[in-house]
FIKOLRO-550603 format. One line per field, with one value per residue (C-alpha): residue number from 1; residue in three letters; x, y, z. Coordinates in Angstrom, 1 decimal. Example, Ala and Ser with C-alpha at 12.3 -4.5 7.8 and 13.67 -1.06 7.14 Angstrom:
FIKOLRO-550603
i	(1, 2) $
aa	(ALA, SER) $
px	(12.3, 13.7) $
py	(-4.5, -1.1) $
pz	(7.8, 7.1) $
This chain:
FIKOLRO-550603
i	(1, 2, 3, 4, 5, 6, 7, 8, 9, 10, 11, 12, 13, 14, 15, 16, 17, 18, 19, 20, 21, 22, 23, 24, 25, 26, 27, 28, 29, 30, 31, 32, 33, 34, 35, 36, 37, 38, 39, 40, 41, 42, 43, 44, 45, 46, 47, 48, 49, 50, 51, 52, 53, 54, 55, 56, 57, 58, 59, 60, 61, 62, 63, 64, 65, 66, 67, 68, 69, 70, 71, 72, 73, 74, 75, 76, 77, 78, 79, 80, 81, 82, 83, 84, 85, 86, 87, 88, 89, 90, 91, 92, 93, 94, 95, 96, 97, 98, 99, 100, 101, 102, 103, 104, 105, 106, 107, 108, 109, 110, 111, 112, 113, 114, 115, 116, 117, 118, 119, 120, 121, 122, 123, 124, 125, 126, 127, 128, 129, 130, 131, 132, 133, 134, 135, 136, 137, 138, 139, 140, 141, 142, 143, 144, 145, 146, 147, 148, 149, 150, 151, 152, 153, 154, 155, 156, 157, 158, 159, 160, 161, 162, 163, 164, 165, 166, 167, 168, 169, 170, 171, 172, 173, 174, 175, 176, 177, 178, 179, 180, 181, 182, 183, 184, 185, 186, 187, 188, 189, 190, 191, 192, 193, 194, 195, 196, 197, 198, 199, 200, 201, 202, 203, 204, 205, 206, 207, 208, 209, 210, 211, 212, 213, 214, 215, 216, 217, 218, 219, 220, 221, 222, 223, 224, 225, 226, 227, 228, 229, 230, 231, 232, 233, 234, 235, 236, 237, 238, 239, 240, 241, 242, 243, 244, 245, 246, 247, 248, 249, 250, 251, 252, 253, 254, 255, 256, 257, 258, 259, 260, 261, 262, 263, 264, 265, 266, 267, 268, 269, 270, 271, 272, 273, 274, 275, 276, 277, 278, 279, 280, 281, 282, 283, 284, 285, 286, 287, 288, 289, 290, 291, 292, 293, 294, 295, 296, 297, 298, 299) $
aa	(MET, SER, ARG, GLU, ASN, CYS, ARG, GLY, SER, GLY, LYS, GLN, ASN, CYS, ARG, ARG, THR, GLU, LYS, LEU, HIS, ILE, VAL, ALA, ILE, ARG, VAL, GLU, ALA, VAL, GLU, SER, SER, GLY, SER, CYS, LEU, VAL, SER, GLU, LEU, LYS, LYS, ARG, TYR, ASN, MET, LYS, LEU, ASP, GLU, PHE, LEU, GLY, LYS, GLU, LYS, ASN, SER, MET, ALA, GLY, LEU, GLY, THR, LEU, ILE, ASN, ILE, ALA, ALA, ILE, ILE, ALA, GLY, GLY, LEU, ILE, GLY, LEU, LEU, GLY, GLY, LYS, LEU, ILE, SER, SER, ARG, PHE, GLN, GLU, THR, LEU, ILE, SER, ALA, ILE, GLY, VAL, CYS, VAL, LEU, PHE, VAL, GLY, ILE, GLY, GLY, ALA, VAL, GLN, GLU, MET, MET, THR, VAL, SER, GLY, GLY, LYS, LEU, ALA, SER, GLY, GLY, THR, MET, MET, VAL, ILE, VAL, SER, PHE, ALA, ALA, GLY, SER, LEU, ILE, GLY, GLU, TRP, ILE, ASP, LEU, GLU, LYS, ARG, ILE, VAL, GLN, PHE, GLY, GLU, TRP, LEU, LYS, GLN, LYS, THR, GLY, ASN, SER, ARG, GLU, LYS, MET, PHE, VAL, ASP, GLY, PHE, VAL, THR, ALA, SER, LEU, THR, VAL, CYS, ILE, GLY, ALA, MET, ALA, VAL, VAL, GLY, ALA, ILE, GLN, ASP, GLY, ILE, ALA, GLY, ASP, HIS, SER, THR, LEU, VAL, LEU, LYS, ALA, ILE, LEU, ASP, MET, LEU, ILE, ILE, CYS, VAL, MET, THR, ALA, SER, MET, GLY, LYS, GLY, CYS, ILE, PHE, SER, ALA, ILE, PRO, VAL, GLY, ILE, PHE, GLN, GLY, VAL, ILE, THR, LEU, LEU, ALA, ARG, LEU, ILE, GLN, PRO, LEU, MET, THR, GLU, GLN, ALA, LEU, SER, ASN, LEU, SER, LEU, THR, GLY, SER, MET, LEU, ILE, PHE, CYS, VAL, GLY, VAL, ASN, LEU, ILE, TRP, GLU, ASN, LYS, LEU, LYS, VAL, ALA, ASN, MET, PHE, GLN, THR, ILE, VAL, ILE, ALA, VAL, VAL, CYS, ALA, PHE, ILE, GLY, LEU, ASN) $
px	(60.8, 62.6, 64.9, 68.0, 67.1, 66.6, 70.1, 71.4, 69.1, 69.5, 67.5, 65.5, 64.2, 63.4, 61.3, 59.3, 58.6, 57.4, 55.1, 53.6, 52.9, 51.2, 49.1, 48.1, 47.0, 44.9, 43.3, 42.4, 40.9, 38.8, 37.6, 36.8, 34.9, 33.2, 31.9, 30.7, 28.9, 27.2, 26.2, 24.8, 22.8, 21.3, 20.4, 19.0, 16.8, 16.2, 16.6, 18.1, 19.7, 17.2, 14.3, 15.9, 16.2, 12.6, 11.4, 13.4, 12.0, 8.4, 9.0, 9.5, 5.9, 4.4, 7.7, 6.9, 3.7, 5.6, 8.3, 5.5, 3.9, 7.2, 8.0, 4.6, 5.1, 8.7, 7.5, 4.6, 6.9, 9.3, 6.4, 5.0, 8.3, 8.5, 4.8, 5.6, 8.0, 5.6, 2.5, -1.1, -0.9, 2.0, 0.3, -2.8, -0.5, 1.2, -2.1, -3.0, 0.4, 0.0, -3.4, -2.0, 0.7, -1.8, -4.1, -1.3, -0.1, -3.7, -3.9, -0.6, -1.5, -4.9, -3.6, -0.9, -3.5, -6.1, -4.0, -2.2, -0.5, -2.0, -0.9, 0.8, -2.3, -3.3, -6.2, -8.1, -9.7, -11.4, -14.2, -17.0, -15.1, -14.5, -18.2, -19.5, -16.9, -17.5, -21.2, -21.6, -18.7, -20.1, -23.6, -22.3, -20.1, -22.9, -25.0, -22.2, -21.3, -17.7, -16.8, -19.0, -17.4, -13.9, -14.8, -16.3, -13.1, -11.1, -13.2, -12.7, -8.9, -9.0, -10.6, -8.6, -5.2, -5.9, -6.1, -9.6, -8.2, -6.8, -9.2, -7.9, -7.2, -10.1, -9.7, -6.0, -6.6, -9.2, -7.3, -3.9, -5.4, -7.1, -3.9, -1.6, -4.1, -5.5, -3.4, -2.0, 1.2, -0.6, -2.4, 0.4, 3.0, 1.0, 0.4, 4.1, 4.9, 2.4, 3.3, 7.1, 8.1, 9.2, 8.7, 10.6, 7.4, 6.2, 9.6, 9.4, 5.8, 7.0, 9.6, 6.9, 4.4, 7.0, 7.5, 3.8, 2.8, 5.7, 4.4, 0.7, 1.4, 3.3, 0.1, -2.8, -1.5, -1.2, -4.2, -2.1, 0.3, -2.5, -3.0, -0.5, -3.5, -5.6, -2.5, -1.6, -5.1, -5.6, -2.2, -2.1, -5.4, -4.3, -1.0, -2.8, -5.2, -2.5, -2.7, -6.5, -6.1, -3.2, -5.1, -7.4, -4.6, -4.3, -2.6, -6.0, -7.2, -4.0, -4.5, -8.1, -7.1, -4.3, -6.6, -9.4, -7.0, -5.3, -8.7, -9.5, -6.1, -7.2, -10.4, -8.3, -6.4, -9.7, -10.7, -7.4, -7.9, -11.7, -12.3, -14.1, -16.4, -16.2, -16.8, -13.8, -14.0, -17.5, -16.0, -13.3, -15.3, -14.7, -11.3, -13.1, -15.7, -12.8, -11.2, -14.5, -14.9, -11.6, -13.1, -16.4, -14.6, -15.8, -13.0) $
py	(121.0, 124.2, 124.3, 124.8, 121.6, 119.8, 120.5, 118.7, 115.7, 115.0, 115.9, 112.6, 113.1, 116.7, 115.8, 113.2, 115.8, 118.3, 115.7, 114.8, 118.5, 118.8, 115.6, 116.9, 120.2, 118.5, 116.2, 119.2, 121.0, 117.9, 117.5, 121.1, 121.2, 117.9, 119.2, 122.4, 120.3, 118.2, 121.3, 122.9, 119.8, 119.7, 123.3, 123.1, 120.0, 120.6, 116.9, 115.4, 112.0, 110.4, 111.8, 110.4, 107.0, 107.2, 107.8, 105.0, 102.6, 103.6, 103.1, 99.4, 98.9, 95.8, 94.0, 91.5, 90.3, 89.9, 87.8, 85.7, 85.1, 84.1, 81.8, 80.0, 79.6, 78.3, 75.9, 74.7, 74.0, 72.0, 70.0, 69.4, 67.8, 65.8, 64.6, 63.0, 60.7, 59.2, 57.0, 57.9, 55.7, 57.7, 60.9, 60.0, 59.2, 62.6, 64.4, 62.8, 63.7, 67.3, 67.3, 66.2, 68.8, 71.6, 70.4, 70.8, 74.1, 75.4, 73.8, 75.3, 78.8, 78.6, 77.3, 79.9, 82.7, 81.1, 79.7, 82.0, 81.3, 83.3, 82.9, 79.6, 78.2, 77.6, 79.8, 80.1, 83.1, 84.3, 81.8, 84.3, 86.1, 82.8, 81.7, 85.1, 85.5, 82.0, 82.2, 85.7, 85.1, 81.8, 83.2, 86.1, 83.8, 81.4, 84.4, 85.6, 81.9, 82.7, 79.0, 78.7, 81.7, 80.5, 77.0, 78.7, 80.8, 77.5, 75.9, 78.9, 78.7, 74.9, 75.5, 78.6, 77.0, 73.8, 71.6, 70.2, 66.6, 67.4, 65.8, 67.5, 71.0, 72.8, 71.1, 71.8, 75.4, 76.1, 74.2, 75.8, 79.3, 79.1, 77.7, 80.5, 83.4, 82.7, 84.0, 87.0, 87.0, 87.8, 90.8, 92.2, 91.6, 93.4, 96.4, 96.7, 96.4, 99.1, 101.7, 101.3, 99.2, 96.6, 93.2, 91.1, 89.4, 88.6, 87.2, 84.8, 83.9, 83.4, 80.8, 78.9, 79.1, 77.8, 74.7, 74.2, 74.6, 72.4, 69.5, 70.2, 70.4, 67.1, 65.4, 67.5, 68.7, 72.0, 73.8, 74.6, 76.7, 79.1, 79.9, 82.7, 84.6, 84.9, 85.7, 88.5, 90.0, 89.6, 90.9, 93.5, 95.1, 95.2, 96.8, 99.5, 100.1, 99.8, 103.3, 102.9, 99.4, 100.1, 102.0, 98.9, 96.5, 96.9, 94.3, 92.7, 92.8, 91.0, 88.4, 87.8, 87.6, 85.2, 82.9, 82.7, 82.4, 79.4, 77.8, 78.2, 76.6, 73.7, 73.5, 73.3, 70.3, 68.6, 68.9, 67.5, 64.4, 63.9, 65.4, 68.7, 68.3, 72.1, 75.1, 77.0, 79.8, 80.6, 81.0, 83.4, 86.5, 85.2, 87.1, 90.4, 89.8, 88.9, 92.3, 94.0, 92.1, 93.7, 97.2, 96.4, 94.7, 91.1, 88.8) $
pz	(-31.5, -32.8, -35.8, -33.5, -31.7, -35.0, -36.1, -33.0, -33.3, -37.0, -40.2, -40.2, -36.7, -37.4, -40.5, -38.5, -35.8, -38.3, -39.9, -36.5, -35.8, -39.2, -38.6, -35.1, -36.5, -39.1, -36.6, -34.4, -37.4, -38.3, -34.7, -34.5, -37.8, -37.0, -33.6, -35.3, -38.0, -35.3, -33.4, -36.5, -37.4, -33.9, -34.1, -37.6, -37.0, -33.3, -32.6, -29.4, -29.5, -27.2, -29.3, -32.4, -30.8, -29.5, -33.1, -34.4, -31.8, -32.5, -36.2, -35.5, -34.1, -35.5, -36.0, -33.2, -35.0, -38.3, -36.5, -34.9, -38.3, -39.8, -36.9, -37.3, -41.1, -40.5, -37.8, -40.0, -43.0, -40.8, -39.3, -42.8, -43.9, -40.6, -41.0, -44.3, -42.6, -40.0, -40.6, -39.7, -36.6, -35.2, -36.1, -34.0, -31.1, -31.6, -31.5, -28.2, -26.8, -27.9, -26.3, -22.9, -23.0, -23.9, -21.1, -18.5, -19.9, -19.3, -15.9, -14.8, -15.9, -14.2, -10.9, -10.9, -11.1, -8.8, -6.0, -3.5, -0.2, 2.7, 6.3, 5.5, 3.9, 0.3, -0.8, -4.1, -5.7, -8.8, -8.7, -9.3, -12.0, -13.8, -13.6, -14.8, -17.5, -19.0, -18.7, -20.3, -22.8, -24.0, -24.4, -26.5, -28.5, -29.2, -30.4, -32.7, -33.5, -34.0, -34.2, -37.3, -38.9, -38.3, -39.7, -42.8, -43.2, -42.9, -45.6, -47.9, -47.3, -48.0, -51.4, -52.4, -51.5, -53.4, -50.3, -50.8, -50.3, -46.9, -44.4, -41.3, -42.9, -41.1, -37.8, -37.9, -38.8, -36.1, -33.3, -34.1, -34.5, -31.0, -29.4, -30.6, -30.3, -26.8, -23.9, -22.2, -24.1, -27.4, -25.9, -23.7, -26.3, -29.0, -26.7, -25.9, -29.6, -30.5, -27.9, -27.4, -30.3, -27.7, -29.4, -26.8, -25.5, -29.0, -30.0, -27.0, -28.1, -31.6, -30.5, -28.5, -31.3, -33.8, -31.7, -31.1, -34.8, -35.9, -33.9, -34.7, -38.5, -38.3, -36.9, -38.2, -41.6, -43.6, -42.0, -38.9, -41.0, -41.9, -38.2, -39.0, -40.6, -37.4, -35.4, -37.8, -37.6, -33.9, -32.8, -35.6, -34.5, -30.8, -31.9, -33.9, -30.9, -28.3, -26.9, -26.4, -24.8, -22.5, -19.7, -19.5, -18.8, -15.0, -12.9, -12.0, -15.6, -16.8, -14.0, -15.1, -18.7, -17.9, -15.8, -18.4, -21.2, -19.5, -19.0, -22.7, -23.6, -21.4, -23.4, -26.6, -25.1, -24.3, -28.0, -29.1, -27.0, -27.3, -30.8, -30.6, -27.6, -26.8, -29.0, -27.8, -30.3, -29.0, -25.5, -26.8, -25.6, -22.1, -21.9, -22.7, -20.0, -17.6, -18.2, -17.6, -14.3, -13.1, -13.3, -11.6, -8.7, -9.4, -8.5) $
């Protein structure tokens, strides 16, 4: 608005208009200098926005395993408090109930991978792979005697943590460790976490593990809480080696891993109900053999 027009519209309106012009000029100057600053920063550091976001995402690798560890500890502490409120008779019933649930989780996963509908008929597959994987994996496991080493580590933890009076400490530690370590979610989630910083699968696993460990700790004691250690080591190593492992995780390899992992979970359920009839830890190498079978065409 010109000064001549201002005279006709009043001094107060004229002053407001002048102030608005000044503010507009300052805003344009700030926007101009801001865009110049951003352009200069991009040129100076040669960094695109998507590259920056990519670096930020990769810097979060390993977070999924840390969340999983925290969830196991939290679930264990909640279960520990709940376990003090129920008698030993109810704890034994709870162990049997957990065993039945674990059995059917294993059965469900195995059936899902083995059974397919072809031509309107139900067909099964993977029989030879399962036999070879379990036979070879169990022989290797018995030779290494992984079960004994895990039990020894459990005994060491029992003494070092001042839980020597806990009768079920080692059993709880071994059973809980196998339950939360075995399965495709642990392997696939750790690979995603290591390569892309995508911890969504491990967060879902963490929620499931928290519930499982909560119930197990209530019935089997403090040892279950320390299953966070094997989970951290197992998933942490896979996360570190993710780029090397990723090419091996083909669709068939994941299917084999899921099938054998589900069968091992079934074996954990058997031990919960019938008190350690199977050396599940010595069968753990089965999942490795199952992946190898995918590449040699044995299905």
